[in-house]
C-alpha positions in Angstrom: 150.7 189.1 -94.3 151.5 189.9 -90.7 154.6 191.4 -91.3 153.4 194.1 -93.3 150.4 194.7 -90.9 153.0 195.2 -88.4 155.4 197.3 -90.8 152.8 199.5 -91.4 151.5 200.5 -87.3 154.8 202.1 -86.7 154.3 204.2 -89.6 151.2 205.8 -88.8 152.1 206.2 -85.2 155.1 208.1 -86.1 152.9 209.9 -88.5 150.6 211.0 -85.8 153.5 211.9 -83.2 154.4 213.7 -85.8 151.2 215.6 -86.3 151.5 216.1 -82.4 154.4 217.6 -81.9 153.5 219.9 -84.9 150.7 221.4 -83.9 152.2 221.5 -80.2 155.8 223.5 -81.6 153.4 225.6 -84.1 152.3 228.4 -81.1 150.7 231.7 -82.4 152.8 231.1 -86.1 150.6 232.5 -88.4 151.7 230.1 -91.0 149.6 226.8 -92.1 151.0 223.4 -90.1 152.0 220.7 -93.3 149.2 218.8 -94.0 148.9 215.5 -92.5 148.3 212.2 -94.4 147.4 210.0 -91.7 143.3 208.4 -92.2 142.3 209.8 -88.7 143.6 213.3 -89.7 142.1 213.3 -93.6 138.8 212.0 -92.4 138.4 214.7 -89.6 139.2 217.3 -92.6 136.8 215.4 -95.3 133.9 215.6 -92.0 134.6 219.6 -92.2 134.1 220.6 -95.9 131.3 220.1 -97.7 131.0 218.0 -101.2 131.5 221.2 -103.0 134.5 222.3 -101.2 133.1 225.2 -98.8 132.9 225.8 -95.2 129.9 224.6 -93.3 127.4 227.8 -91.9 127.7 228.3 -88.1 125.1 227.1 -86.3 122.3 229.4 -85.3 121.7 229.5 -81.8 118.0 229.4 -81.3 115.9 231.7 -78.9 113.0 234.2 -78.7 112.7 237.0 -80.6 113.3 239.9 -78.5 110.8 243.1 -79.2 113.6 245.7 -78.0 111.3 248.6 -79.0 108.8 247.5 -76.2 111.8 246.7 -74.0 112.9 250.6 -74.3 109.3 251.9 -73.4 108.8 249.2 -70.9 112.0 251.2 -69.6 111.3 254.5 -69.9 108.1 254.5 -68.7 110.2 252.8 -65.2 112.9 254.8 -64.7 111.1 257.9 -65.8 107.7 257.8 -65.3 107.6 256.3 -61.8 110.0 259.0 -60.0 108.2 261.8 -62.3 104.8 260.5 -60.6 106.2 260.6 -57.5 107.6 263.9 -57.3 104.0 265.1 -59.2 102.0 263.7 -55.9 104.8 265.1 -53.5 103.9 268.4 -54.7 100.2 268.2 -54.3 99.7 266.5 -51.6 102.8 267.2 -49.2 104.6 270.5 -50.1 103.3 273.9 -51.6 105.9 276.4 -53.5 104.7 280.3 -52.6 106.7 283.7 -53.7 106.0 285.9 -51.4 104.6 289.1 -52.8 104.1 291.6 -49.8 106.1 293.3 -46.9 103.9 292.0 -43.6 105.9 288.9 -42.8 109.5 291.4 -42.9 112.1 291.0 -41.3 111.3 286.9 -41.5 110.6 286.9 -44.8 111.3 289.3 -46.9 109.3 290.1 -50.8 110.5 288.3 -53.4 111.6 285.4 -51.0 110.3 281.8 -52.0 109.1 279.9 -49.7 108.3 275.9 -49.0 105.3 274.4 -47.1 104.3 271.4 -45.4 100.2 270.4 -46.1 101.1 267.5 -43.5 101.6 270.2 -41.0 98.2 272.0 -41.7 96.0 269.5 -40.4 93.9 271.2 -37.6 95.2 268.5 -34.7 99.0 269.6 -36.0 98.7 273.4 -35.5 100.5 275.0 -32.6 100.9 278.7 -32.0 104.2 280.4 -33.9 103.5 278.2 -37.1 103.9 280.5 -40.0 100.3 279.5 -42.1 99.6 279.9 -45.5 95.9 280.4 -45.9 93.2 280.8 -48.4 91.8 284.5 -48.0 88.9 284.1 -45.4 87.3 287.9 -46.4 89.2 289.7 -49.0 92.1 290.6 -46.7 93.9 290.9 -49.8 92.4 294.2 -50.9 94.0 295.4 -47.7 97.4 294.8 -48.0 99.9 297.0 -49.5 99.7 294.9 -52.7 97.3 292.6 -54.1 99.5 290.0 -55.2 98.8 286.5 -53.9 101.1 283.8 -52.8 100.2 281.9 -56.3 96.3 281.9 -56.3 94.2 283.5 -53.5 96.6 282.6 -50.5 98.2 284.7 -47.4 101.1 284.3 -44.8 100.5 285.3 -41.8 102.0 283.3 -38.0 99.0 281.9 -36.0 99.3 283.5 -32.4 95.8 282.0 -30.9 94.4 278.9 -31.2 90.4 277.6 -30.4 89.5 278.3 -26.8 92.4 281.5 -26.7 91.7 284.8 -25.6 94.1 286.6 -27.4 94.9 290.7 -27.0 96.8 293.6 -26.6 96.4 297.3 -24.3 98.5 298.2 -27.2 100.8 301.2 -27.2 103.8 299.4 -27.0 102.0 296.6 -24.8 103.0 292.9 -25.2 100.2 290.5 -26.4 98.6 288.2 -24.2 97.2 285.1 -24.4 94.9 283.9 -22.1 96.4 286.3 -19.3 99.9 285.2 -19.8 102.2 287.6 -21.6 104.5 286.6 -24.6 107.6 288.2 -25.8 107.3 288.4 -29.4 111.0 290.0 -29.7 112.4 287.1 -31.4 110.2 287.1 -34.0 108.9 290.7 -34.8 110.5 293.1 -36.6 112.5 295.4 -35.0 111.1 298.9 -33.6 107.8 297.8 -34.5 105.1 297.5 -31.7 103.7 293.8 -30.8 100.6 296.2 -31.8 99.4 299.9 -31.8 96.1 299.9 -31.0 94.0 297.6 -28.5 92.5 294.4 -29.1 90.7 291.3 -27.6 89.4 288.6 -29.1 88.2 285.3 -28.0 88.4 282.4 -30.8 86.2 280.1 -31.4 86.2 276.6 -32.7 87.7 275.5 -35.7 89.6 278.6 -35.9 92.8 280.6 -35.8 93.9 283.9 -34.8 97.0 285.6 -37.1 99.1 288.3 -36.7 102.1 289.1 -39.7 105.8 289.6 -38.1 105.9 293.5 -39.5 102.7 294.1 -37.2 103.3 297.9 -38.5 102.2 296.3 -42.0 99.9 293.6 -41.5 96.1 293.5 -42.3 95.9 291.0 -40.1 93.3 289.5 -38.1 93.0 292.5 -35.8 92.3 294.4 -38.8 89.1 292.2 -39.7 87.1 291.8 -36.7 84.0 293.6 -38.8 84.3 290.3 -41.5 81.5 288.7 -39.7 84.2 286.2 -38.3 85.9 288.5 -35.9 88.8 288.3 -37.9 89.1 284.7 -37.7 90.8 281.8 -40.0 89.2 279.0 -40.2 91.3 275.9 -39.6 90.4 274.1 -43.0 91.5 277.5 -45.5 94.9 276.4 -44.2 97.1 274.8 -47.0 100.1 274.8 -45.2 102.9 275.4 -42.5 106.3 277.0 -43.4 109.4 275.2 -43.3 112.2 277.0 -44.8 113.0 279.9 -47.4 114.6 278.2 -50.7 115.1 281.1 -52.8 116.9 283.8 -53.2 120.0 281.5 -51.7 121.5 283.5 -50.3 118.7 284.2 -47.9 118.1 279.9 -47.9 117.0 279.0 -44.1 114.6 277.4 -42.1 111.1 278.8 -40.9 111.5 279.0 -37.4 107.8 278.6 -35.4 109.4 279.7 -32.1 107.5 277.3 -30.5 109.3 278.8 -27.0 107.4 281.8 -27.3 103.9 280.6 -26.1 105.3 277.7 -23.4 104.0 278.7 -20.9 100.6 280.0 -22.2 97.6 277.3 -20.5 95.3 276.1 -23.4 92.4 278.0 -23.7 88.2 276.9 -22.9 86.1 276.3 -26.3 82.9 278.1 -24.7 
């Protein structure tokens, strides 16, 4: 009895060793391995088949079902909706875009130029002499311009010359404009060959208003021409909607708009009375 048992053990071990060697030596050989009849392998082989001889179905991974349509809609809102909203808010509250229809600001701004303005700089406390400002037509000024077209609406564009309290004057005939008695050299922006003013004027800027003039003084119906409009030709600060920042079109004229604040560096502050 003991002999028969002892004689089976080496035989089983040898068979298992032979199978191990065969598997190790098989490598990537596509041919099937020879059948191993060992008891342990047989049991394993039996466990890998169903009673009908078919392979068991793969186990499905359990998890929460994802609604891909909702996921894609959320992506569209996040990646497209938010940037569009930001652009709209910036366009409405931060910048303004205008097409220039007249030559009153030549040669600084040409007819057909497209200008971008800053709405934030249009606050009364931020305005400075020299700023190129866009404002609502205060008293039907557009009817006196060389063209009835407006800047995308009932707007005009001029250069701010006088702040509240300033006394803006000129003797005409080639004389310089004076502000609070100080003559200013406007040659850096006035159209070449054009006088600062061909006629004399003197205007005291009242509280909450500004005095504006075009850079093309020979073709600009500005504050000088409207002193009988009921407000001495002045523009209410509340009507200013933007300060010019740059010309963005055409590409050949793309550039920043210089406010030339240095021209007014020696002008003392006026007195609001």
